C-alpha positions as CSV (number, residue, x, y, z in Angstrom):
1,M,104.8,95.7,100.2
2,Q,108.0,95.2,100.3
3,P,109.6,91.6,102.0
4,G,112.7,92.2,103.4
5,N,115.6,89.5,103.1
6,T,114.8,86.9,105.1
7,K,118.4,84.7,104.7
8,A,120.3,87.6,106.4
9,G,123.2,86.0,108.4
10,P,122.7,85.8,112.2
11,H,118.8,87.0,111.7
12,Q,118.0,83.9,109.2
13,D,114.6,84.2,111.2
14,L,113.6,87.9,110.2
15,C,111.3,88.5,107.8
16,V,110.4,92.2,107.6
17,L,107.2,93.4,105.4
18,R,106.7,97.4,105.3
19,I,103.1,97.9,103.8
20,Q,102.9,100.9,101.7
21,K,99.5,101.0,99.6
22,T,96.8,99.8,102.4
23,Q,94.8,101.8,104.2
24,P,93.3,101.0,108.2
25,P,91.9,99.0,108.9
26,Y,94.1,96.9,106.7
27,L,91.7,93.6,106.9
28,D,93.0,92.8,103.8
29,L,96.5,92.1,105.1
30,V,94.5,89.3,107.6
31,P,94.9,86.4,104.6
32,M,99.0,87.5,104.3
33,I,99.2,87.6,108.1
34,K,97.8,84.2,108.4
35,R,99.8,82.5,105.8
36,L,103.3,84.2,108.1
37,F,101.9,82.6,110.9
38,D,101.4,79.4,109.6
39,A,104.9,78.7,108.5
40,F,106.2,81.2,110.7
41,G,104.5,80.7,113.7
42,P,104.6,82.8,116.6
43,D,108.2,82.3,118.1
44,R,109.6,83.9,114.9
45,L,107.0,87.3,114.2
46,M,106.1,90.3,116.0
47,W,103.9,93.3,115.6
48,A,106.1,96.4,115.2
49,S,105.3,99.9,114.0
50,D,106.7,102.7,111.5
51,C,106.7,105.4,113.4
52,P,106.4,107.9,112.8
53,Y,105.2,107.3,109.3
54,Q,101.8,105.9,109.9
55,L,100.9,108.6,112.0
56,T,100.0,111.1,109.0
57,A,96.5,110.9,107.7
58,P,94.5,108.3,107.1
59,S,96.7,106.3,109.2
60,T,97.0,106.4,112.8
61,Y,98.6,103.8,115.5
62,A,96.1,102.4,116.7
63,A,94.8,101.1,113.3
64,P,97.4,98.5,112.3
65,I,98.0,97.4,115.8
66,A,94.1,96.6,116.1
67,I,94.7,94.0,113.3
68,V,96.7,91.7,115.7
69,R,94.7,92.6,118.8
70,H,91.2,92.3,117.9
71,R,91.3,90.8,113.5
72,L,92.9,87.7,114.0
73,D,90.9,85.1,115.2
74,F,93.2,81.8,114.4
75,V,95.6,83.5,117.1
76,S,95.0,81.9,120.9
77,A,95.6,84.8,123.7
78,D,99.2,83.6,124.5
79,D,100.5,83.5,120.5
80,R,98.9,87.2,120.7
81,R,100.9,88.2,123.6
82,K,104.0,86.8,121.6
83,L,103.1,88.6,118.8
84,L,102.6,91.9,120.7
85,R,105.9,91.7,123.1
86,T,107.6,88.2,123.9
87,T,109.2,87.3,120.5
88,A,110.8,90.7,120.3
89,E,111.7,91.1,123.8
90,S,113.4,88.2,123.6
91,K,114.9,88.9,120.1
92,F,116.1,92.3,120.9
93,F,116.7,91.4,125.1
94,F,117.3,87.7,125.0
95,T,115.8,87.4,128.7
96,V,112.1,86.7,128.2
97,K,110.9,83.2,129.8
98,K,108.1,82.0,127.6
């Protein structure tokens, strides 16, 4: 995992994490995701793929997104929607109503 720059100019609330050494189903990442969620909240976090790199065996596109969809018991349905969709929409397109 390589943390990105969390204090970079206009994107000061952006944190980029790239997972390199873990394997599906990535359950070892849940405690780290919980710490990030507690620290930043769903309005400042979003799920993103590392396409096309996660498409080489043993990884799949479905495996990392399954963590957010099914394995984060501390995330409400509304927060899950933010992590998977509306936070990214609001950061990139600026037209989302939350």
